[in-house]
VEXPA-120544 format. One record per residue (C-alpha): x, y, z. Coordinates in steps of 0.1 Angstrom, whole numbers, plus 5000, padded with zeros to 4 digits. Example, Ala and Ser with C-alpha at 12.3 -4.5 7.8 and 13.67 -1.06 7.14 Angstrom:
// residues 2
R   east   north     up
R   5123    4955   5078
R   5137    4989   5071
END
This chain:
// residues 827
R   east   north     up
R   3135    8385   8910
R   3112    8415   8908
R   3128    8449   8911
R   3113    8484   8914
R   3102    8500   8881
R   3121    8529   8868
R   3113    8562   8884
R   3118    8578   8918
R   3133    8552   8942
R   3140    8568   8976
R   3154    8552   9007
R   3126    8552   9031
R   3139    8534   9061
R   3174    8523   9071
R   3182    8501   9101
R   3218    8495   9109
R   3230    8470   9135
R   3268    8478   9135
R   3290    8449   9131
R   3262    8425   9119
R   3238    8438   9093
R   3219    8467   9078
R   3183    8466   9064
R   3170    8492   9039
R   3135    8498   9026
R   3133    8517   8993
R   3104    8530   8973
R   3083    8561   8965
R   3083    8583   8996
R   3051    8601   8987
R   3021    8581   8974
R   3007    8599   8944
R   2971    8588   8951
R   2972    8599   8987
R   2988    8632   8976
R   2961    8639   8950
R   2934    8631   8975
R   2952    8651   9003
R   2949    8623   9028
R   2973    8605   9052
R   3001    8630   9046
R   3001    8655   9075
R   3000    8629   9102
R   3024    8605   9120
R   3031    8568   9116
R   3042    8543   9141
R   3076    8526   9139
R   3089    8501   9165
R   3123    8485   9162
R   3134    8460   9188
R   3167    8441   9190
R   3161    8407   9205
R   3196    8402   9221
R   3229    8419   9230
R   3231    8456   9234
R   3200    8475   9221
R   3220    8507   9218
R   3238    8493   9188
R   3208    8498   9165
R   3205    8530   9145
R   3172    8539   9128
R   3169    8565   9100
R   3136    8575   9083
R   3130    8597   9053
R   3122    8632   9061
R   3101    8658   9043
R   3131    8670   9023
R   3137    8634   9010
R   3168    8629   9031
R   3173    8601   9057
R   3173    8614   9093
R   3180    8595   9125
R   3150    8590   9148
R   3147    8577   9183
R   3110    8577   9191
R   3080    8557   9176
R   3065    8586   9157
R   3077    8590   9121
R   3066    8603   9087
R   3041    8580   9068
R   3060    8564   9040
R   3044    8530   9035
R   3011    8526   9017
R   2988    8498   9006
R   2995    8484   8971
R   3029    8501   8971
R   3059    8480   8961
R   3090    8483   8982
R   3125    8469   8978
R   3143    8454   9008
R   3180    8451   9009
R   3195    8431   9038
R   3233    8436   9038
R   3250    8411   9062
R   3286    8416   9076
R   3293    8380   9089
R   3289    8345   9077
R   3257    8337   9096
R   3225    8323   9079
R   3200    8351   9077
R   3162    8351   9069
R   3136    8378   9066
R   3101    8368   9078
R   3071    8390   9071
R   3036    8382   9087
R   3048    8347   9095
R   3058    8340   9059
R   3094    8333   9049
R   3104    8357   9022
R   3137    8341   9014
R   3122    8323   8984
R   3115    8357   8969
R   3149    8371   8977
R   3180    8369   8956
R   3214    8368   8973
R   3241    8388   8956
R   3275    8387   8973
R   3267    8396   9010
R   3233    8411   9002
R   3197    8397   9002
R   3175    8417   8978
R   3137    8413   8975
R   3104    8430   8971
R   3073    8434   8993
R   3038    8444   8982
R   3014    8451   9010
R   2984    8445   8987
R   2956    8463   9006
R   2970    8452   9040
R   2970    8482   9063
R   2979    8489   9099
R   3010    8475   9117
R   3030    8451   9096
R   3057    8430   9113
R   3091    8420   9099
R   3115    8397   9117
R   3152    8391   9109
R   3166    8358   9120
R   3202    8346   9122
R   3210    8309   9124
R   3173    8302   9132
R   3171    8327   9161
R   3152    8360   9161
R   3176    8390   9163
R   3154    8420   9152
R   3117    8428   9151
R   3103    8457   9131
R   3067    8470   9131
R   3060    8496   9104
R   3026    8512   9099
R   3010    8508   9064
R   2986    8536   9054
R   2956    8533   9030
R   2960    8554   8998
R   2924    8560   8990
R   2907    8567   9024
R   2916    8587   9055
R   2933    8563   9079
R   2924    8582   9111
R   2888    8590   9102
R   2872    8569   9073
R   2889    8536   9082
R   2879    8538   9119
R   2844    8550   9110
R   2840    8520   9085
R   2851    8496   9112
R   2827    8511   9138
R   2798    8511   9114
R   2803    8475   9103
R   2804    8465   9139
R   2773    8486   9147
R   2753    8471   9118
R   2763    8435   9128
R   2753    8443   9164
R   2720    8456   9152
R   2713    8425   9131
R   2724    8401   9158
R   2703    8417   9185
R   2673    8419   9161
R   2677    8382   9152
R   2681    8373   9189
R   2650    8394   9196
R   2629    8372   9172
R   2645    8340   9187
R   2648    8347   9224
R   2635    8381   9236
R   2600    8387   9251
R   2578    8410   9230
R   2586    8441   9250
R   2622    8439   9240
R   2616    8437   9202
R   2601    8472   9199
R   2634    8488   9186
R   2638    8482   9149
R   2674    8494   9146
R   2697    8486   9175
R   2733    8498   9179
R   2761    8492   9204
R   2747    8519   9227
R   2715    8499   9230
R   2733    8472   9248
R   2728    8493   9279
R   2691    8496   9272
R   2689    8458   9269
R   2707    8455   9302
R   2682    8478   9319
R   2653    8458   9305
R   2665    8424   9315
R   2685    8429   9347
R   2657    8426   9371
R   2645    8394   9355
R   2681    8381   9354
R   2685    8388   9392
R   2653    8371   9400
R   2663    8340   9381
R   2697    8339   9399
R   2680    8343   9433
R   2657    8314   9423
R   2687    8292   9415
R   2704    8301   9448
R   2672    8293   9467
R   2666    8260   9449
R   2698    8249   9432
R   2701    8217   9412
R   2722    8192   9431
R   2736    8157   9430
R   2741    8130   9457
R   2777    8120   9458
R   2796    8093   9478
R   2828    8106   9495
R   2853    8086   9514
R   2875    8099   9542
R   2898    8085   9569
R   2881    8085   9603
R   2886    8070   9637
R   2867    8037   9641
R   2843    8050   9668
R   2832    8079   9644
R   2828    8058   9613
R   2794    8048   9601
R   2799    8027   9569
R   2835    8015   9564
R   2845    8013   9527
R   2859    7982   9511
R   2889    8004   9504
R   2898    8001   9541
R   2917    7969   9534
R   2939    7986   9509
R   2944    8015   9533
R   2955    7992   9562
R   2980    7973   9540
R   2997    8006   9533
R   2993    8021   9568
R   3001    7993   9593
R   3008    8020   9620
R   2971    8024   9626
R   2968    7987   9637
R   2969    7981   9675
R   2974    7947   9691
R   2943    7934   9708
R   2933    7900   9721
R   2899    7902   9705
R   2911    7917   9673
R   2898    7903   9640
R   2929    7912   9620
R   2955    7885   9623
R   2992    7887   9614
R   3024    7871   9627
R   3004    7850   9652
R   2988    7881   9668
R   2954    7898   9667
R   2950    7934   9658
R   2923    7961   9656
R   2923    7992   9634
R   2921    8026   9650
R   2913    8043   9617
R   2893    8032   9587
R   2881    8046   9553
R   2846    8058   9560
R   2820    8061   9533
R   2792    8087   9534
R   2767    8102   9509
R   2765    8140   9507
R   2744    8165   9486
R   2765    8188   9464
R   2757    8218   9442
R   2791    8216   9426
R   2777    8202   9393
R   2780    8212   9356
R   2748    8233   9355
R   2758    8255   9385
R   2793    8258   9371
R   2778    8270   9339
R   2756    8296   9357
R   2787    8308   9376
R   2805    8311   9343
R   2777    8331   9327
R   2775    8355   9356
R   2813    8359   9357
R   2813    8366   9319
R   2787    8393   9322
R   2806    8409   9350
R   2838    8409   9329
R   2820    8426   9300
R   2805    8452   9323
R   2839    8459   9338
R   2852    8465   9303
R   2825    8491   9296
R   2831    8508   9330
R   2868    8510   9322
R   2861    8526   9288
R   2838    8551   9305
R   2865    8559   9331
R   2890    8566   9303
R   2865    8587   9284
R   2856    8608   9314
R   2893    8614   9321
R   2900    8625   9285
R   2870    8648   9286
R   2881    8663   9319
R   2917    8668   9305
R   2904    8684   9274
R   2877    8703   9293
R   2851    8695   9266
R   2831    8668   9281
R   2796    8662   9268
R   2768    8656   9294
R   2792    8646   9322
R   2762    8640   9345
R   2749    8613   9321
R   2783    8595   9321
R   2784    8596   9359
R   2749    8582   9362
R   2757    8554   9337
R   2790    8547   9355
R   2771    8544   9388
R   2744    8522   9372
R   2769    8497   9358
R   2790    8496   9391
R   2758    8489   9410
R   2749    8460   9387
R   2785    8446   9390
R   2782    8448   9428
R   2749    8429   9428
R   2762    8401   9406
R   2794    8398   9426
R   2773    8395   9458
R   2753    8367   9443
R   2785    8349   9432
R   2798    8351   9467
R   2766    8340   9484
R   2754    8313   9461
R   2784    8300   9442
R   2814    8301   9465
R   2813    8263   9468
R   2809    8259   9430
R   2840    8252   9409
R   2850    8271   9378
R   2838    8257   9344
R   2863    8240   9323
R   2861    8223   9289
R   2834    8227   9262
R   2804    8249   9271
R   2773    8232   9260
R   2736    8236   9269
R   2721    8207   9289
R   2684    8199   9291
R   2682    8217   9324
R   2687    8251   9306
R   2657    8244   9285
R   2632    8233   9311
R   2644    8241   9347
R   2629    8273   9362
R   2656    8299   9369
R   2682    8281   9348
R   2661    8286   9316
R   2658    8324   9323
R   2695    8329   9331
R   2705    8312   9299
R   2681    8334   9279
R   2695    8366   9294
R   2731    8353   9289
R   2724    8347   9252
R   2710    8382   9248
R   2740    8399   9266
R   2770    8376   9264
R   2765    8363   9229
R   2760    8398   9216
R   2792    8410   9232
R   2811    8379   9221
R   2801    8388   9185
R   2816    8422   9190
R   2848    8408   9204
R   2851    8385   9173
R   2844    8412   9147
R   2879    8427   9149
R   2894    8392   9144
R   2869    8383   9117
R   2870    8416   9098
R   2893    8411   9068
R   2926    8430   9070
R   2924    8434   9032
R   2909    8469   9030
R   2890    8462   8997
R   2872    8433   9014
R   2863    8455   9044
R   2851    8482   9020
R   2828    8457   9002
R   2814    8445   9035
R   2808    8481   9046
R   2790    8490   9014
R   2767    8460   9017
R   2760    8469   9054
R   2753    8505   9045
R   2727    8496   9018
R   2711    8474   9044
R   2710    8503   9068
R   2694    8526   9042
R   2667    8500   9033
R   2658    8497   9070
R   2656    8535   9073
R   2632    8535   9043
R   2608    8514   9062
R   2616    8479   9050
R   2614    8452   9077
R   2639    8424   9077
R   2622    8390   9072
R   2653    8368   9068
R   2687    8373   9083
R   2706    8354   9057
R   2740    8369   9064
R   2741    8357   9101
R   2744    8321   9112
R   2740    8309   9147
R   2761    8282   9164
R   2764    8270   9200
R   2790    8296   9208
R   2776    8326   9191
R   2767    8343   9158
R   2789    8342   9127
R   2789    8366   9097
R   2787    8347   9064
R   2799    8375   9042
R   2828    8362   9022
R   2839    8360   8986
R   2829    8324   8982
R   2794    8326   8996
R   2760    8337   8985
R   2743    8355   9014
R   2712    8376   9014
R   2688    8397   9035
R   2651    8397   9027
R   2629    8427   9035
R   2593    8436   9029
R   2566    8462   9032
R   2530    8463   9019
R   2541    8467   8983
R   2575    8452   8977
R   2597    8423   8987
R   2634    8431   8985
R   2663    8407   8983
R   2698    8421   8991
R   2724    8396   8979
R   2761    8395   8986
R   2782    8379   8959
R   2753    8363   8941
R   2763    8342   8911
R   2745    8344   8878
R   2750    8317   8851
R   2749    8331   8816
R   2753    8316   8781
R   2790    8328   8781
R   2806    8332   8816
R   2793    8334   8852
R   2788    8368   8867
R   2793    8375   8904
R   2786    8412   8914
R   2793    8423   8950
R   2758    8434   8959
R   2725    8427   8941
R   2692    8443   8949
R   2662    8424   8936
R   2629    8442   8938
R   2597    8421   8935
R   2564    8438   8933
R   2539    8418   8955
R   2510    8431   8934
R   2525    8425   8900
R   2544    8393   8893
R   2558    8408   8860
R   2575    8436   8880
R   2608    8419   8890
R   2638    8442   8888
R   2676    8437   8894
R   2700    8465   8903
R   2737    8459   8906
R   2758    8478   8933
R   2794    8469   8929
R   2819    8481   8955
R   2853    8490   8940
R   2880    8500   8963
R   2897    8520   8935
R   2897    8556   8926
R   2909    8577   8896
R   2923    8612   8895
R   2925    8625   8860
R   2948    8651   8845
R   2923    8678   8854
R   2921    8668   8890
R   2886    8653   8886
R   2881    8625   8911
R   2859    8595   8902
R   2858    8557   8897
R   2882    8538   8874
R   2868    8537   8839
R   2873    8499   8837
R   2850    8494   8866
R   2822    8513   8848
R   2828    8490   8818
R   2822    8461   8841
R   2787    8475   8849
R   2779    8475   8812
R   2791    8439   8811
R   2768    8429   8841
R   2738    8445   8824
R   2744    8428   8791
R   2753    8394   8806
R   2726    8390   8833
R   2696    8379   8812
R   2668    8354   8814
R   2648    8335   8787
R   2614    8347   8776
R   2584    8325   8776
R   2592    8313   8741
R   2624    8297   8756
R   2644    8310   8726
R   2648    8347   8731
R   2664    8365   8760
R   2655    8396   8780
R   2675    8419   8802
R   2669    8416   8839
R   2692    8443   8851
R   2676    8477   8852
R   2707    8496   8866
R   2743    8490   8875
R   2764    8513   8897
R   2799    8514   8910
R   2805    8524   8947
R   2839    8539   8952
R   2857    8555   8982
R   2852    8593   8979
R   2835    8617   9002
R   2827    8649   8983
R   2792    8642   8970
R   2785    8678   8959
R   2816    8679   8937
R   2809    8645   8922
R   2775    8656   8910
R   2793    8673   8881
R   2811    8641   8871
R   2801    8624   8839
R   2797    8590   8857
R   2771    8605   8880
R   2752    8622   8852
R   2752    8590   8832
R   2729    8574   8858
R   2701    8597   8847
R   2708    8590   8810
R   2716    8552   8808
R   2712    8541   8845
R   2748    8531   8847
R   2773    8551   8867
R   2789    8556   8901
R   2782    8568   8936
R   2808    8581   8961
R   2806    8560   8993
R   2823    8568   9026
R   2810    8572   9062
R   2789    8604   9062
R   2788    8605   9024
R   2758    8584   9014
R   2731    8610   9004
R   2733    8603   8967
R   2730    8565   8969
R   2702    8569   8995
R   2683    8591   8970
R   2688    8566   8942
R   2676    8536   8964
R   2645    8555   8974
R   2638    8564   8938
R   2642    8529   8923
R   2622    8513   8951
R   2593    8537   8949
R   2592    8538   8910
R   2562    8525   8892
R   2569    8496   8869
R   2563    8519   8839
R   2588    8545   8851
R   2614    8518   8860
R   2612    8501   8826
R   2614    8534   8808
R   2647    8542   8825
R   2663    8512   8807
R   2682    8519   8775
R   2662    8513   8743
R   2680    8486   8723
R   2667    8499   8689
R   2637    8516   8674
R   2617    8484   8675
R   2621    8481   8712
R   2606    8516   8716
R   2580    8508   8691
R   2570    8477   8710
R   2565    8497   8742
R   2545    8526   8728
R   2535    8521   8692
R   2525    8485   8688
R   2488    8489   8697
R   2480    8452   8702
R   2455    8457   8731
R   2419    8467   8725
R   2403    8485   8755
R   2365    8479   8757
R   2338    8493   8780
R   2319    8469   8802
R   2282    8478   8809
R   2278    8466   8844
R   2288    8440   8870
R   2265    8413   8856
R   2281    8416   8821
R   2316    8415   8836
R   2307    8384   8856
R   2295    8366   8825
R   2325    8377   8804
R   2349    8364   8830
R   2331    8331   8835
R   2325    8323   8799
R   2357    8339   8784
R   2341    8362   8758
R   2331    8398   8750
R   2306    8410   8723
R   2299    8444   8708
R   2274    8455   8681
R   2289    8455   8646
R   2274    8490   8642
R   2299    8502   8667
R   2329    8481   8657
R   2330    8468   8622
R   2360    8445   8627
R   2388    8437   8651
R   2422    8451   8638
R   2447    8426   8627
R   2473    8439   8651
R   2451    8433   8682
R   2461    8403   8702
R   2445    8411   8736
R   2413    8426   8750
R   2411    8446   8783
R   2379    8454   8802
R   2373    8490   8812
R   2350    8493   8842
R   2335    8528   8845
R   2332    8548   8877
R   2295    8552   8872
R   2288    8514   8871
R   2316    8501   8893
R   2321    8529   8919
R   2355    8523   8937
R   2360    8493   8914
R   2364    8515   8884
R   2394    8512   8861
R   2410    8483   8843
R   2416    8451   8862
R   2413    8422   8837
R   2425    8414   8803
R   2427    8383   8781
R   2443    8369   8750
R   2420    8367   8719
R   2413    8332   8707
R   2388    8339   8678
R   2363    8365   8665
R   2329    8357   8648
R   2297    8374   8639
R   2263    8363   8653
R   2228    8376   8660
R   2222    8390   8695
R   2196    8363   8703
R   2223    8336   8698
R   2241    8347   8729
R   2230    8323   8756
R   2249    8339   8785
R   2233    8374   8784
R   2196    8378   8776
R   2189    8403   8747
R   2168    8434   8752
R   2135    8434   8733
R   2140    8447   8698
R   2177    8438   8696
R   2174    8400   8690
R   2183    8403   8653
R   2211    8429   8657
R   2245    8416   8644
R   2273    8415   8670
R   2309    8406   8669
R   2317    8379   8695
R   2353    8378   8707
R   2363    8345   8724
R   2392    8346   8748
R   2418    8319   8757
R   2419    8330   8793
R   2415    8361   8816
R   2442    8374   8838
R   2444    8401   8864
R   2465    8433   8860
R   2474    8459   8886
R   2444    8482   8889
R   2447    8510   8864
R   2430    8541   8879
R   2406    8561   8856
R   2415    8598   8852
R   2391    8624   8836
R   2364    8606   8817
R   2365    8569   8809
R   2377    8553   8778
R   2357    8555   8746
R   2337    8525   8736
R   2368    8511   8720
R   2403    8524   8722
R   2438    8509   8719
R   2471    8506   8738
R   2502    8484   8740
R   2506    8453   8762
R   2537    8469   8777
R   2517    8500   8789
R   2487    8478   8800
R   2510    8458   8824
R   2529    8488   8837
R   2505    8518   8837
R   2491    8532   8869
R   2463    8553   8854
R   2445    8557   8821
R   2466    8587   8810
R   2497    8564   8809
R   2479    8540   8786
R   2480    8566   8759
R   2517    8575   8763
R   2533    8575   8728
R   2570    8577   8735
R   2597    8576   8761
R   2599    8614   8760
R   2562    8617   8767
R   2565    8594   8796
R   2594    8614   8811
R   2572    8646   8807
R   2543    8629   8824
R   2565    8619   8853
R   2574    8655   8859
R   2538    8666   8855
R   2527    8641   8882
R   2554    8654   8905
R   2542    8691   8901
R   2506    8681   8903
R   2512    8663   8936
R   2532    8692   8951
R   2508    8720   8939
R   2475    8700   8944
R   2463    8705   8909
R   2450    8681   8882
R   2465    8670   8849
R   2443    8669   8819
R   2452    8653   8786
R   2439    8667   8753
R   2438    8643   8724
R   2449    8662   8693
R   2447    8640   8663
R   2460    8665   8639
R   2488    8690   8635
R   2469    8719   8618
R   2499    8729   8597
R   2508    8696   8582
R   2475    8678   8585
R   2494    8648   8597
R   2480    8626   8625
R   2495    8619   8659
R   2521    8646   8657
R   2512    8665   8689
R   2505    8653   8724
R   2490    8680   8747
R   2485    8682   8785
R   2473    8710   8807
R   2482    8714   8844
R   2465    8744   8860
R   2466    8771   8833
R   2498    8758   8818
R   2498    8739   8785
R   2525    8714   8777
R   2530    8700   8742
R   2552    8671   8729
R   2557    8677   8692
R   2569    8649   8669
R   2580    8630   8699
R   2612    8651   8702
R   2602    8686   8711
R   2587    8700   8743
R   2568    8733   8745
R   2554    8751   8776
R   2528    8777   8767
R   2544    8778   8732
R   2580    8782   8745
R   2605    8755   8737
R   2622    8738   8766
R   2638    8704   8775
R   2634    8678   8802
R   2661    8694   8825
R   2643    8727   8827
R   2607    8716   8822
R   2597    8716   8858
R   2612    8751   8863
R   2593    8764   8833
R   2560    8750   8845
R   2564    8765   8880
R   2575    8799   8866
R   2543    8801   8845
R   2522    8790   8875
R   2537    8818   8896
R   2533    8844   8869
R   2497    8835   8864
END
């Protein structure tokens, strides 16, 4: 049997039923985490104790008070003393020989209890279950006492954050469901709203009500009907077609037989005639399944509207009592609008469906609702209104009571909301499934669900619980954002966002995530890899990994090491609660809008060779293309040639060749768009080139011909300042990720970070960046030691790849932008 650990063990709740039993809950009266976070302390909890039989006055209830002593209470409001993840000891002391059991949440706890003398002793751990928790004491199989205690969260505010999370989850699911229905059912005019919430249900009602009423009127005017045969007892003279069931009727009702000399019914030597018979007639009826279903749909909509009206009534009364109502005229108008619609629908029910029975059994859609005028339109409107509301009703049943699961769901929904606000349109609603009786959310720990978004540049995939197979163990982060650049197939990035409903308060009072959760982010980054083209080596696919944890003070968390680490190693944490999502919004905007070069530079360098491969391994030769005719021949025939007088030989390190198209010759098509892998190099006389005719006098000039294996396209690299020299060099990494020709010459990660800041300042101030190639440091006469840029009248130098100077003054990355702006202002 588990017992409480050593330490403070207060009596929290004592219930005494004199003469029969007493029940005691013991544990820590103050939750340390809630105390450190200053939440859920100065409030009240609900406690309900009900004796199921005998005299209810025999029960005495005592609850721990602020001074730690038990005090008797009579009402339902008590001090909060039960928290999620808290362990509490239960002692049931019985005073007779009956057979007792303790049942919690429908589960019998006796298997976990130990009986010592006349006491049952056991433990209860609420394990992230919050809200009202029910205990039942039974004696000899009969319930004798019911106890409802309120369990509080220890990491979020129960009255604010929890309710806000619940509401936001519901709002987001409403939004998704209505958007999905819009694509499936709504006319075009109803799909204009990109982001719907609960409040927009009223807007949808306004849009569709006139059409709904027209469809109902059409059904009433021309209802579907069946011809039925009915039988009834009638006098003979009024009968038209006697039924064969008349014989059976007469056998059981001989009193309707009258003796008559011409009677055709004989019995006991006499003749009889019937005065009443079973008459058979055919009638037309509208009491059929389709009309019952229409009646059911109208009735359902009326019920939903009545619920909304009731909520408005309560809200208006509360505002009146508090004398702080907001826009009371709007509420009155909305109330009148809804009441009018209810009245109209009830009128149609009375006039057109009074002879139609209520629908029973399974509600399925027949062919009539797909093709019949009126019925088809009513069913559409019902799907739009009733199904959306049915989804809302089910959310509270579907939402997991486990708070950590609810937090994970909310974090996923919040990231979806942010992506939508950033302008990404949902293409695939992978977290919602539709069945005959409504929409279902597929977010669960054993599923892989995803939403797909797009804009002109990127395609985003937001996964929930995506599983990755590695060479060691499978990895399953909560939320994965996959960014695919539509213009660059090599730009495919993965970012991990892992919701952790855990929080740490250190000895200094600093609030942040649990360190173990940050270590998990490192594990994800190292474990989620894919094979390179050589099928032997692996590459990292994860560019960043972040913990989301329940904390609301974003400004304070900016000073935390686990937030600063994001800038340094792209692993860290973001506080996430309703109203506290600015930091993660900023990060999402940054990583989505980053250029491939900037994104890759944010990743941690594995070793010096990794950085060397990015910026120092000059394996791409950039060459000038004369004109469009030459480019066409080069591409079609997979070659390039250049006079040996201008290029004596191709460097051994060069593996690729990229074509530079000048602005003068190619206008808007200027820049770098094509590159190819070098197959072989050879010398020949200019006249031997059959693809391009030699100019007169150059036939015997010696050229180097470079044959290519293939030619591929690369994202257009924009020319800045003058074009490239006849021949220059860069790395394959820079070629595939650069956005302009300046970035092709970046020599280190530091220089790239400097250039990012220069681009930002240049954009804000409307000035140009100029790069000055300085091949020598005049003091040491060593090459490639200084990289220099000018922006306006400010000169920025990167010395030895480790030092930054602004107009000769030393600075660093954190203060670089400030230094540049200061010099601009002073000048």
